DOBA-138622 format. One record per residue (C-alpha): x, y, z. Coordinates in steps of 0.02 Angstrom, whole numbers, padded with zeros to 5 digits, always signed. Layout:
N
XYZ...
END
This chain:
871
+09689+08329+03505+09757+08406+03342+09684+08345+03177+09798+08246+03066+09858+08357+02918+09800+08299+02751+09936+08260+02623+09948+08359+02464+09932+08199+02360+09761+08160+02438+09703+08340+02417+09724+08337+02234+09668+08160+02198+09495+08210+02146+09567+08306+02002+09647+08161+01915+09480+08100+01831+09447+08276+01771+09622+08289+01694+09597+08121+01611+09431+08179+01538+09508+08343+01477+09649+08241+01396+09522+08126+01311+09419+08265+01240+09569+08361+01181+09631+08201+01092+09463+08178+01012+09462+08359+00958+09635+08343+00886+09590+08185+00787+09434+08273+00720+09544+08422+00666+09664+08298+00582+09522+08213+00490+09447+08378+00433+09620+08433+00370+09647+08268+00278+09485+08272+00191+09508+08455+00143+09678+08414+00072+09602+08271-00032+09470+08389-00104+09603+08515-00148+09706+08380-00234+09550+08328-00326+09521+08502-00391+09702+08517-00448+09688+08357-00546+09530+08408-00640+09537+08598-00634+09358+08583-00584+09237+08621-00495+09258+08806-00456+09178+08784-00281+09336+08697-00223+09455+08831-00277+09428+08932-00118+09435+08784-00005+09555+08794+00142+09583+08719+00316+09465+08845+00391+09322+08803+00271+09184+08688+00328+09163+08593+00167+09014+08493+00237+08910+08657+00228+08958+08708+00049+08791+08744-00038+08747+08604-00164+08728+08654-00349+08667+08549-00498+08845+08511-00542+08929+08489-00369+08864+08412-00211+08951+08353-00055+08865+08255+00086+08937+08226+00255+08887+08117+00406+08968+08162+00571+09100+08265+00486+09147+08123+00370+09126+08148+00182+09010+08014+00120+08953+08071-00047+09036+08163-00185+08935+08213-00343+09023+08308-00485+08940+08333-00652+09027+08425-00796+08973+08487-00965+09037+08349-01072+09217+08410-01069+09336+08338-01201+09492+08244-01131+09601+08391-01190+09512+08504-01066+09592+08417-00917+09762+08477-00848+09913+08394-00925+09958+08305-00758+09793+08214-00761+09801+08028-00727+09655+07913-00691+09763+07809-00575+09811+07966-00477+09630+08022-00474+09562+07862-00391+09716+07844-00276+09674+08018-00216+09492+07981-00183+09537+07814-00092+09598+07925+00052+09415+07968+00091+09384+07813+00196+09199+07846+00226+09153+07881+00044+08997+07786-00003+08933+07872-00156+09048+07929-00298+08971+08010-00452+09090+08085-00584+08987+08117-00737+09028+08208-00903+09201+08270-00849+09304+08209-00994+09399+08083-00886+09510+07970-00991+09626+07827-00978+09594+07653-00905+09492+07623-00750+09641+07581-00636+09650+07425-00530+09675+07537-00377+09490+07576-00386+09476+07429-00265+09544+07543-00126+09377+07636-00121+09319+07494-00009+09169+07581+00070+09088+07628-00095+08901+07580-00114+08870+07677-00275+08992+07713-00418+08937+07814-00571+09075+07867-00692+08965+07876-00845+08983+07993-00996+09171+08000-00990+09313+07934-01103+09371+07789-00999+09447+07656-01110+09522+07479-01094+09440+07334-01001+09330+07334-00847+09456+07285-00714+09416+07124-00615+09472+07216-00456+09310+07310-00456+09237+07153-00379+09332+07191-00223+09208+07332-00188+09101+07213-00083+08979+07348-00025+08936+07403-00205+08753+07417-00239+08755+07517-00403+08882+07511-00539+08856+07633-00686+08993+07639-00824+08879+07706-00966+08941+07805-01115+09127+07770-01109+09251+07681-01230+09267+07522-01130+09304+07360-01226+09343+07180-01189+09230+07061-01092+09126+07087-00934+09236+07008-00798+09168+06852-00718+09213+06915-00547+09065+07035-00561+08959+06890-00488+09043+06910-00319+08957+07076-00290+08812+06996-00198+08732+07165-00147+08728+07235-00328+08557+07310-00373+08603+07411-00530+08724+07353-00665+08731+07469-00813+08869+07471-00945+08770+07533-01097+08853+07628-01246+09024+07554-01241+09118+07425-01349+09107+07273-01239+09116+07106-01326+09120+06919-01291+08981+06841-01186+08898+06883-01026+08980+06779-00891+08882+06641-00804+08916+06721-00637+08786+06855-00672+08651+06729-00629+08708+06735-00445+08667+06920-00422+08507+06886-00325+08480+07070-00280+08498+07132-00457+08355+07250-00510+08424+07337-00662+08534+07262-00802+08576+07370-00948+08702+07312-01076+08629+07399-01226+08732+07465-01374+08885+07352-01354+08953+07209-01458+08909+07066-01336+08856+06907-01421+08796+06732-01381+08656+06667-01271+08622+06757-01101+08646+06650-00948+08484+06595-00861+08415+06740-00761+08257+06657-00709+08306+06649-00523+08343+06833-00514+08174+06867-00436+08215+07055-00405+08259+07093-00585+08140+07224-00656+08227+07306-00800+08325+07212-00934+08395+07307-01086+08507+07212-01217+08468+07330-01365+08592+07339-01510+08704+07191-01474+08729+07016-01551+08638+06906-01424+08557+06748-01481+08498+06640-01556+08394+06579-01407+08267+06685-01310+08340+06709-01138+08270+06620-00983+08200+06761-00877+08108+06791-00712+07920+06828-00733+07922+06988-00630+08006+07094-00761+07935+07271-00791+08040+07313-00945+08119+07197-01070+08209+07264-01224+08293+07143-01346+08288+07259-01497+08410+07234-01641+08498+07075-01591+08520+06904-01671+08379+06811-01585+08296+06677-01691+08176+06537-01670+08014+06573-01574+07949+06667-01426+07925+06556-01273+07740+06527-01232+07782+06570-01047+07806+06748-01095+07618+06772-01080+07633+06747-00895+07741+06905-00867+07597+06997-00783+07701+07146-00724+07778+07177-00897+07752+07356-00952+07869+07370-01099+07919+07228-01222+08030+07265-01374+08085+07119-01480+08098+07214-01644+08233+07198-01779+08278+07017-01743+08251+06855-01837+08113+06781-01731+07999+06650-01823+07850+06554-01778+07677+06609-01715+07655+06783-01638+07571+06764-01466+07410+06862-01465+07390+06838-01277+07534+06964-01259+07410+07096-01305+07310+07057-01148+07448+07064-01026+07373+07175-00886+07516+07295-00864+07584+07309-01041+07580+07478-01119+07719+07464-01253+07746+07320-01378+07861+07319-01525+07875+07155-01624+07915+07235-01793+08039+07170-01922+08031+06988-01882+07950+06837-01966+07807+06804-01847+07672+06706-01921+07496+06661-01871+07322+06731-01876+07245+06888-01795+07054+06904-01769+06947+07059-01763+06879+07015-01592+07048+06974-01508+07061+07061-01336+07189+07193-01284+07244+07275-01126+07166+07449-01109+07334+07517-01054+07414+07492-01222+07478+07657-01295+07599+07588-01432+07600+07429-01530+07707+07392-01684+07678+07234-01780+07755+07297-01946+07853+07190-02069+07799+07015-02012+07702+06876-02092+07534+06895-01996+07366+06857-02081+07187+06880-02036+07104+07041-01976+07177+07178-01865+07093+07170-01691+06977+07315-01670+07050+07356-01501+07221+07393-01577+07175+07511-01714+07200+07673-01615+07377+07623-01565+07452+07504-01688+07576+07509-01839+07549+07355-01948+07620+07388-02126+07709+07248-02217+07598+07103-02160+07456+07010-02250+07310+07077-02149+07142+07111-02226+07120+07279-02147+06995+07406-02209+07096+07488-02343+07216+07350-02389+07361+07473-02413+07536+07428-02366+07494+07243-02349+07560+07096-02447+07448+06971-02529+07398+06820-02422+07500+06705-02534+07659+06799-02492+07641+06766-02308+07590+06584-02335+07745+06550-02446+07859+06643-02324+07783+06550-02180+07816+06386-02258+07993+06435-02290+08028+06482-02109+07929+06340-02031+08000+06190-02120+08173+06172-02043+08286+06026-02102+08315+05911-01951+08501+05920-01977+08498+06107-01959+08423+06097-01785+08520+06192-01656+08611+06085-01535+08503+06148-01393+08340+06084-01469+08252+05971-01347+08116+05843-01373+08012+05906-01229+07892+06006-01332+07720+05946-01380+07647+05922-01551+07513+06048-01532+07614+06196-01463+07584+06383-01464+07590+06380-01655+07452+06497-01697+07350+06468-01545+07185+06366-01572+07186+06393-01760+07364+06333-01782+07325+06178-01672+07172+06140-01778+07277+06156-01939+07406+06032-01873+07269+05915-01821+07193+05922-01994+07361+05888-02077+07398+05740-01962+07228+05662-01990+07241+05690-02178+07415+05612-02189+07370+05463-02078+07211+05435-02177+07298+05435-02345+07441+05325-02281+07315+05206-02219+07217+05202-02385+07373+05174-02486+07417+05023-02376+07591+05091-02349+07587+05082-02161+07703+04956-02077+07590+04865-01955+07634+04870-01773+07532+04826-01615+07379+04936-01595+07404+05103-01512+07230+05177-01514+07257+05344-01428+07345+05500-01467+07434+05507-01303+07518+05339-01320+07570+05364-01500+07642+05541-01471+07726+05492-01309+07821+05353-01389+07871+05471-01532+07927+05604-01414+08023+05471-01314+08132+05435-01466+08160+05618-01496+08210+05643-01317+08333+05500-01323+08411+05573-01478+08432+05748-01401+08466+05698-01222+08653+05731-01232+08617+05911-01283+08504+05952-01132+08629+06045-01021+08551+06199-00956+08379+06254-00899+08374+06396-01022+08378+06270-01162+08204+06206-01109+08115+06371-01149+08209+06480-01274+08144+06390-01433+07973+06314-01388+07892+06362-01552+08030+06324-01670+08072+06160-01583+07889+06115-01597+07898+06138-01786+08049+06025-01812+07981+05898-01687+07812+05899-01778+07895+05832-01937+07988+05692-01854+07833+05652-01747+07725+05639-01901+07849+05525-01979+07846+05412-01827+07655+05418-01807+07637+05355-01985+07734+05201-01942+07628+05166-01792+07451+05179-01860+07389+05000-01882+07216+04993-01958+07058+05087-01988+06991+05066-01812+07151+05140-01746+07137+05286-01874+06963+05324-01809+07020+05312-01625+07172+05420-01665+07062+05554-01749+06941+05552-01599+07087+05577-01477+07155+05720-01583+06984+05805-01577+06974+05784-01386+07150+05849-01370+07103+06008-01465+06943+06036-01366+07045+06016-01204+07167+06149-01266+07024+06265-01306+06955+06242-01132+07124+06267-01052+07165+06418-01159+07000+06501-01111+07039+06463-00934+07205+06542-00945+07139+06700-01032+07011+06720-00898+07139+06714-00756+07255+06826-00844+07124+06957-00870+07067+06946-00689+07235+07002-00620+07216+07182-00564+07375+07197-00462+07443+07373-00463+07616+07348-00542+07742+07475-00471+07810+07583-00606+08000+07593-00593+08083+07749-00651+08253+07678-00707+08342+07846-00715+08297+07879-00539+08348+07705-00482+08520+07735-00561+08548+07897-00472+08451+07897-00310+08568+07826-00175+08437+07835-00043+08322+07719-00134+08455+07584-00169+08525+07592+00010+08347+07582+00089+08296+07436-00025+08458+07336+00010+08434+07351+00199+08264+07276+00197+08248+07116+00292+08434+07107+00334+08408+07057+00517+08266+06928+00488+08286+06742+00476+08259+06670+00296+08080+06661+00236+08020+06481+00242+07875+06359+00235+07814+06311+00411+07738+06140+00448+07566+06151+00521+07622+06051+00669+07754+06186+00709+07614+06316+00723+07504+06204+00828+07650+06175+00951+07694+06365+00949+07509+06409+00997+07463+06253+01103+07354+06196+00964+07279+06368+00934+07221+06378+01111+07111+06521+01162+07253+06593+01270+07352+06621+01109+07211+06710+01018+07239+06896+00997+07100+06963+00884+06999+06943+00734+06991+07074+00594+06995+07103+00407+07163+07004+00401+07078+06849+00478+07113+06775+00650+07274+06829+00737+07367+06717+00860+07529+06743+00952+07648+06598+00981+07825+06546+01022+07930+06432+00909+08032+06292+00976+08191+06400+00968+08107+06531+01083+08065+06656+00946+07899+06743+00971+07786+06756+00816+07620+06821+00757+07510+06703+00653+07370+06761+00538+07245+06630+00482+07159+06676+00317+07008+06567+00276+06996+06536+00090+06818+06549+00016+06864+06471-00149+06941+06299-00165+07110+06307-00253+07271+06201-00247+07421+06268-00156+07503+06310-00324+07365+06436-00364+07423+06543-00214+07612+06537-00245+07620+06698-00343+07540+06787-00189+07657+06693-00069+07808+06747-00171+07753+06928-00152+07718+06913+00035+07893+06834+00059+07968+07001+00006+07878+07097+00140+08032+07114+00245+08083+07285+00294+08146+07373+00458+07979+07473+00466+07858+07332+00434+07796+07189+00540+07894+07076+00419+07838+06906+00352+07935+06753+00410+07845+06615+00317+07681+06529+00276+07592+06367+00300+07443+06283+00209+07299+06189+00291+07217+06086+00156+07049+05993+00138+07070+05805+00150+06949+05761+00012+07027+05862-00131+07190+05936-00059+07130+06114-00093+07184+06248+00026+07059+06289+00166+07168+06408+00267+07330+06496+00239+07432+06539+00391+07552+06687+00373+07688+06701+00505+07756+06871+00552+07875+06940+00677+07799+06979+00847+07804+07161+00913+07758+07168+01100+07750+07352+01128+07610+07484+01105+07546+07586+00953+07606+07760+00905+07442+07830+00973+07495+07772+01146+07652+07880+01138+07579+08038+01060+07400+08050+01129+07406+07953+01290+07295+08003+01445+07344+08153+01544+07403+08039+01685+07547+07963+01584+07648+08109+01518+07812+08020+01548+07776+07899+01402+07748+08036+01278+07872+08057+01135+07973+08217+01114+07945+08327+00961+08105+08253+00875+08052+08080+00916+07880+08113+00836+07957+08170+00678+08075+08018+00673+07924+07905+00700+07834+07986+00553+07989+07958+00446+07984+07772+00495+07803+07769+00439+07832+07847+00274+07986+07740+00240+07877+07586+00272+07747+07648+00147+07885+07695+00023+07946+07513+00028+07769+07446-00002+07758+07558-00153+07927+07539-00234+08026+07406-00139+07928+07260-00213+07842+07229-00379+07703+07242-00396+07687+07374-00263+07556+07373-00127+07443+07525-00122+07289+07585-00029+07347+07510+00131+07212+07593+00237+07347+07640+00368+07291+07701+00540+07396+07764+00685+07344+07611+00783+07426+07501+00649+07594+07590+00685+07684+07494+00828+07839+07541+00922+07947+07397+00984+08047+07390+01143+08179+07499+01058+08046+07624+00997+08078+07563+00819+07927+07600+00711+07834+07447+00631+07680+07452+00523+07578+07303+00572+07435+07307+00449+07443+07330+00258+07360+07277+00100+07410+07091+00096+07404+07016-00083+07291+06880-00026+07153+07001+00027+07053+06980-00138+07054+06788-00108+06981+06808+00064+06851+06933-00001+06918+07067+00113+06861+07234+00045+07019+07335+00014+06951+07510+00050+07040+07674+00036+07001+07723+00213+06846+07805+00291+06917+07981+00286+06853+08125+00181+06934+08152+00015+06931+07972-00038+06769+07962-00122+06751+07917-00307+06731+07764-00416+06842+07611-00404+06947+07655-00558+06988+07828-00487+07038+07746-00326+07155+07628-00420+07234+07771-00511+07259+07869-00358+07311+07723-00245+07481+07795-00194+07393+07959-00148+07268+07869-00037+07414+07812+00073+07480+07989+00076+07310+08041+00146+07327+07912+00281+07501+07982+00322+07422+08153+00334+07295+08090+00467+07440+08013+00568+07536+08174+00558+07383+08266+00620+07369+08163+00774+07551+08169+00804+07553+08361+00801+07395+08389+00905+07424+08251+01031+07242+08198+01037+07159+08044+00971+07053+08065+00814+06901+07958+00854+06774+08022+00726+06801+08038+00535+06728+08209+00520+06857+08279+00643+06994+08263+00513+06925+08400+00395+06888+08514+00540+07062+08499+00622+07147+08514+00448+07058+08681+00424+07116+08732+00601+07298+08684+00555+07283+08784+00394+07228+08941+00482+07358+08925+00620+07495+08922+00487+07454+09100+00444+07443+09163+00622+07578+09214+00748+07689+09091+00836+07597+09096+01001+07430+09062+00923+07507+08919+00820+07579+08832+00967+07413+08848+01062+07342+08699+00959+07499+08589+00970+07513+08452+01102+07550+08539+01267+07684+08408+01303+07794+08465+01159+07735+08637+01104+07881+08727+01194+08017+08614+01125+07984+08626+00941+08063+08760+00830+07954+08874+00730+08021+08816+00561+08009+08631+00610+07828+08654+00666+07782+08753+00511+07858+08620+00398+07763+08479+00488+07597+08575+00480+07617+08624+00298+07653+08444+00239+07515+08380+00343+07386+08498+00264+07450+08450+00088+07429+08267+00126+07246+08297+00176+07197+08385+00020+07029+08326-00044+07099+08322-00223+07217+08172-00237+07315+08258-00374+07363+08401-00256+07435+08282-00125+07626+08268-00120+07717+08108-00170+07782+07990-00040+07961+08051-00079+07904+08232-00058+07834+08193+00116+07991+08102+00166+08101+08248+00111+08001+08373+00208+08005+08267+00368+08196+08248+00351+08203+08438+00333+08090+08462+00489+08202+08356+00597+08359+08439+00526+08304+08619+00566+08240+08554+00739+08415+08487+00777+08499+08645+00720+08384+08755+00823+08414+08647+00976+08602+08654+00955+08593+08843+00944+08481+08852+01097+08602+08742+01196+08748+08843+01141+08667+09003+01204+08632+08917+01371+08809+08847+01377+08746+08668+01390+08805+08516+01285+08730+08513+01112+08717+08323+01097+08552+08246+01118+08517+08109+01237+08506+07927+01179+08319+07923+01220+08294+08073+01106+08358+07987+00953+08298+07810+00979+08144+07818+00869+08195+07770+00691
END
């Protein structure tokens, strides 16, 4: 029987999928060419508009602009052939240097065609004209810096349509008008800088909603009025309002500020007493204002403060020779005030103090004591009718006026006045009120009733504590004199006043002690870098984005999640306390760490630690989800603090780089190892700079680095802020090179973490577990020698599972940065940023080498999904 012939249609049917595939790839290639042509054309138009930079003159459709070598004045950054960053820096060109056809509107309309542009920096280019409304078309922008140009007119409200904006820098221009209220809709904004313009009006209330704001610089403008309350902006670190017309009230601010500059404004009244609780404050400048009332000596003891300028005000009060100071102070200026007493000995090397009434050693450049007394009386006694409308009655009689001495003087005056009034028989008799608390509370009640209508905002409760106390004291004295009934009441009143002063002395000493005991390492923030480093801002903004909101857990929730902390839920016990795993009612798995408190304190005492822990949320950390307190029934003090973290079920990094020989399939490739190291360094970078104060000396080990089900790197153990409370010894690691006294360890705290990173890199390269501390030094020396040998000898010490797949340049980079991290001298170790840069370079050259190798073999250059999963 003859076979049935096969039709032509069936014989070619298998070619159809191939044709579709070819058509698909040709379409993709064509679209890619179109995209490349469009971006090239945009850059050419940009160059024509500015006549700058020269690097774009030779650009054509055959030029790969993504590979143009960066220079100090011109940089392009691409991601997957899309232009994402454009940095152009000029030489301070004048507006006349631009081509005649220049138009700011045309400029931004041209740039708007770059749909993937995330960072735009056009600095010192002589750009002029208004900032056009069409700037809103740059919808993907995250960072905009157009400083040091000649832009004029108002800041357009359309800038608020850039919803992804994280940094807005408009410094050194000719902008005027008011700050648009729409600025408050930029809920991801971390940096807002508009210094050196001619902005006027007041700061809009909407600024208080910028919860992610870290830097606010409005210096050298013409802005006036009171600043909206910023106390809830918990991320704010740097506030600069220098050379404006702000005032008269001191602004309401968050306590985590690192730098506060209020120089040369119109602030009056007094400093709020709460300022002495700004423990992370490094710079404070309130000079050239009209501040009155007592200077706060406790400011000199702030643990992080190194710069203080309170000159050219009318601060009063007494200084004492034995007043204490922070050892970190390098500059203090108290000149041109009304201070009396003796200059504290601890200040003499760093202080300027001319124009006061201090009895210093030589007496030169000081006014007589009578001058300060007379001037102090003039500024203290404020007529009641001149009280500002925001004055409240919620200040106490004995306020922060001169500390204990000021309080004692007021007590003496009150007692003297009361006694004389009683002797003269001029007191109107009322029912007996024998204690200070009752008399003053009734007097304050009347003051509160009078001022109640004016209490509208929370800022009005802090900004004028000292001055409000002075005006209140006068009216309180008047009312007290009407309520003192007889001699017995006078004696009881006097006794109560003495008890009140003694209580204040006791409380003040307590506060001073706790303030001095705080040794948290405050992260130093380089504002200039923060303004220009796109990577830092982007990384910080992404922290905790995928986690549920941090919250307080009920103890019953935790008991339910762990079956009442059953033994089956127990994981381990270590320096962080007992660790349990559990499942919440919504099915979410969690890790619970129970920290036993050895000292009895109320929950409020731990809230500053809890606030810091609540910020430990980052893609490369086992992030905090919440906390819960277990309290003693007898006195409600905290016995145990439970910290709730996300649960990561997978293995440690060691399991993936130095697993037993029988499990080679689980080992990470060379590229994955570098990417895992990048994740570790990013986690450490966040602990150092992503929160304030930073967490240092984290005693990191490779077994603390976990990889989740998606091979995402998570650091599971770090220096929790509560470690000091639980008496955990925060060591710098057991490895060589970390010896030295405690002070040296604190100074080199960031370099201790760099050493630990080096140990992890060492195990990652060699592929063998480091079980003994003395191995580190030996293997570091081996690495150092191998760097200088040939390629074959070098690869012989690398993990056999990856030694054939790593490029020579990538391997050399990894080895060199590892050796530098393990230097015995902390000062010779690289910074965390330096380590991160080298790791990025290592993975970049590795990918380039692999693409070239694949091209030579004729195989696809793209890496597998498994190869790039570790982040």
